[in-house]
N, C-alpha and C positions, 0 to 999 in steps of 0.2 A: 678842688675839683671844679672844672669848667662846666657851666650849665649848657645844655644842648640848645642850640639856636632853633627858634621856631619861625616858620615862614609867616609872612604877613597875612596870607589867606587863612592860615590856621588860627591866627589870633582873632581875625574877624569872625570866623565861624564859632569860635569859643564865645566871643561876645554875643553873637546871635543866639546861641543856645542858653545863655544866661538871661536873656530877655524872654521870660517865660510866656508872656501873653502872645507875642509874635511867634515863638517857637512852637507852642502847642497849637496855635491856629494853623501853622504850616503843616504840622503832623495830621491834624484833623482833616484839612482840605485835601492833602495828598491821599490820605486813607480813603476818604469818601469818594474822591474822584476815581481812584483805582477800583474801588468796589462797584462804581457805577457801570463798569464794563462787564460786570457779571449780573447785571439787572435781570436778564432773561431767566436766571436761575432763582431770582428772588421775587420778581413781579412779571407775570406773563401767563397767557392762556395755554402755551405749549408746555407739556410735561418735560421733566428732566429725563425720565426714562419710562418706557411702557413695556410691560411683559405680556406677551400674547402668544399662546400655544407654544410655550417653551422657547420663544424667541424674544430678543430684546431690541427695542427701537428707541432712538434718541431724537425726538422731535425738536429739541433745541438746536440741533445742527442740520436737520433736513426736514422737509415738509412731506407729510404722508396724507394721501387721500383717504377719505372715509372708508373706501372699499378695502383698504389694507387690513382692517380689523374685523373681517367677517363678511364683507360684501364683495365678492369677486376676487380676482387676482390682485395681489399686493403690488403697488406701484409707488415709487419714491422719486420725488423731484426736489432739487435744491430750491431753497427759498427764492433765489434770484430768478429761477425759471417759473416759479409758481404764479408770478404776476401776469404771465402771458395767457392769452385766451386758449391757445392750442400748444401742445407739446407733442412732438413726433406725430403730428397730424391728428391727434385725439383731443377732444374737448375736455377741459377740466371743470368738474362740477363743484368741487369744494373740499376743504380740509376737514379732518375728523373733528367732531365736537368732543373734546377731551373731558370736559366736566360731565357730560352725559355718559361718556364711555366709562368714566370712573364709577359712576353710580351703577351702571349695568354690570361691571365686573364685580362690584360688591354684592349685588343681588345674586349673581351666579355662583360666587364663592368657589371658583374652580382653579384657583392659583394665579389667575391673571390679575394684574394690578396696573394702576396709573399713578405715578408719583409727580404731583403738580408742585409748583413753587408755593411758598407760604402765602403769597398774595396772588390769587388766580385770575387776575385781570391784566389784559394787555393795554398798551397806550392808545390803540386805535379801535378798541372794542366799544360798541354802542350797547347800552343796557336799556333799550326802549321798552322792555317788559315791566319796568318799574312803574308804580302807580303815580299818577299825576304827570304834569308836563315838566320837562327839563328846563333849567338846571334844578337838580334835587339838592336839598340841604344835607349836611352831614348826618350819617346814621351809623348803626352798628355794622352795616354791610359795607358802605362806602364812607370811610372815616372822615374824609374831607369833602364829601358830596360829589356831584357830577357837574359837568359843564353843560352848555346849551345843546350839545349833541349827545348828551347822556353818557359821556365818557368819564372814567374815574379820575378825579383831580389829583389824588395822591400819586397815582402811577404816572400821570402826565407831567407832574412837577418833577418827579424823580428822573424820568427820561429827559426832561427839559434841562435839568441840572447838568447832565453829561454833555448835552449838545451845547449849552451856553458856555461851559468852561472850556470845552474843546475849541469852540469858535474863538473865544477870547485869547486862548493860548496861540492858536494858529495866526490870528491877526497880529498879535504882538510880535511873534517870532518873525513873520514876513516883513512887517513894518520896520522892526529894529534891524533886521539884516540889511534892508535897503537903505535905511537912514544911516546906519553905521558905515556902510560902504561909501555913500555920498559924502558924509561928513569927514571921513578919513581922507578921501581924495582932495577935498577942498582945503582941509587943514594942512595936509602934508605938502602939496604942491604950491598952494597960495597963488599970489600974483594974479595973472589974467584968468587962470582956472578958477580961482576963488571968486573973482568978480563976476564972471559969467555964470558960475554955478549959483551964487547967491541971488542973482536976478531971476534965474529959472525957478528957484525955490519960492521966491516972493510971488511970481506969477502963478505958480501952481497952488500956492496957499489961497489965492483969491478965487479959485474955481469953487462954485457952490456945491457942497457935498450932496445935499438932499435932492437937488434938481438932477444931478448926475445919476443918482440911484433910481429916480423915477424914469428917466430917459432910458437907461440901460435895462431897467426892469420891464419896460414896455417893448423892448427889442428882443432881449434874450430871456429865456426862462430863469426865474430866480432859483438859486440853489446855494448850498453851503459854500462851494468853491467860488462862485461868482461874488457872493457877498464878502467873502474873505478877501478876495482880490481888490474889491472896491474900497473896503475900509482900510486895508493895508496901504493902498495907493494914496489915501488921504491922511494916514497916520504916521508917516515916516519923517515928516518935516521937523517935528519938535526935537527928536533925538539927534537930528543932524547938527543942530546948533551946538549942542553939548559936546559931541564927538569932535566937531571942527575945532572948538576951543581947546579940548584936551590935546589934540594933535598939534595945534599951534604951540602949546606950552611945552609938550614933551620933545618936539623935534629940535628945540633949542638947547637941549641938555647934552652933556658930554658923551653919554653912551651912544647917542645917535650919531654924533660926529665921529666917534671911534668906529662904528659900524660902517659909515661911509668911507672912512679912511682905509678900511680893510677890503674894500671893493664889493661889499654886499649890495645886491640890487634893491631897488625901491620897494618892490612888493614884499621881499623878505623883511626889510626894515620895518615896514608898516605893520605886517602881520605878526612877526616874531618878536619885535622889540617894543614898538610903541603901543600896539593894541592891548597887550596884557596890562599895561600901566594906565590904560584909558578906559577900563571896563567899569569903573566905579559908577558913572552916571547911568550906564545900561542896567546894572544890577539894582541900583537904588530906585530908579524910576519905573522898572518893569512891572512891579505889582500895581502901581497906580495906572499904568497903561492898560493892564488887564481889566481893571475896574472900568476904565473908559470904554473899552471894547465891549464888555459885557452889557453895560448900560446902553451902548449904541444899538446892540442887537435887540434888546428888549424894547427900545424906543421904535426901531423900525418895524418890529412885529406888531407893536401897539398901533402904529399908523397904517399897517397893512402893506408895507413895502419890504418886509423881512422874508423869513423862510416861508415857503408855500405851505398851505394847509394840506393835510392834517398833521404837520410836523409838531411834536410837543414843544410848546413854547410858553414862557412866562408872560411875555408881552401879549400873546394871543389871548390868554385868559383874562388879562386886564382889559383888553379890547371888548371881550364879551361882557365884562362888568359894566363898561361904559355904555354898551348897546342896550343893556338891561336897565339903564337908568340908575345904576349903583344900588339897586334894590336887593341884589343877591350878595349878602355880606361875605359869604365864603369865597366868592370869585375875586374879592378884593383882599381880604385878610391873608389868605394862605399864599398866593403868589407874591404879594408885597412882603410878607414875613420871610419867605424863602429868599427873596432877593436881598432884603435887609441883612439877614444873617450872613449870607455869602459875601456880600460886599464889605460888611464890617470885619469879617475874618481876614479878607484880603488886605484891607486897610491896616489891620494890626500887623500883618506880615510886612507890609511896606514900611511902616514906622520902625519896626525892629531892624529891617535890612538897612534902612537909611542911617539909623544910629550905629549899627555895627560897622558899616562901611564909611563912617565919617572919617575923612583923612586927618582930622585934628586929633583923634583919639590915640593913634599910634604914630604920630609924627615925632621925628627925632629932634625937631626944632622946638624948643620950649620958650 
């Protein structure tokens, strides 16, 4: 009986699953990142559902004014419209206080109810009614304390996790797409294309990154897309060298010569034939590139050149700790702990991927 042949990619995936530390780290990060998109149902001041006078409202998807639940006619505005001063020519006075509304419904006991998330704090809420001056140390109410604006640190760290991972993935994807394209062109065509392209890469590498961020940040408003574009524009060079080398090596093989002999175009040869055999550096180095992008965002936020306030950010909490003279231990321990655990898990994934995709493991040449 002839054993069924197994593709190389399946062999590598089997090897990755056997590396338990990296595999479980991958499952944990993917699971928590996916869960972070449902944070409004876990942490937030807006209820999941409100029942009022035999009608159901869903504040997690739409914004309701306070008059909706007993003060005048009900009006509903989408969250994107709620930031405006006027909607349809009418002034907006404020959204319903759902925690107070829940207590009111409990006292009335007339069938109305408010179902709030397990943690009833939002990432932008200020709890200025707490005793003492912020930041407040951890307590039974705010498990990780509050920051200098009296906002819950646990909630801001959780929302900051989603933003940080999304930012790192976006930067890595854009940078690797650009770097792979440039490296493929240089390695495939070679000669004068490679010479001129290499000189351009060397010149671009010499451009100072931080100064560019400062200059562009003073001209344009800083936001997620702008920072992603800037970091991707400075992060594509490293992968270019690896892809260039892979294309130089692969284009000399017989299967490329056979594709050329059959009359296939350059683009099809590059994408369909060479690129699948040149993906090892991309897959192996991607986790470490994600680590670099995440650290870069935290560093920019710490320096004040990252995402604008009041965006939840790990680096912004660390900057608050520095401004307080490092006297508020919870502003240091919890952001650094969250950052350490996340980066360590990504490094575990990177080590497992690098070992699983090692070309020597499944090489036919012994």
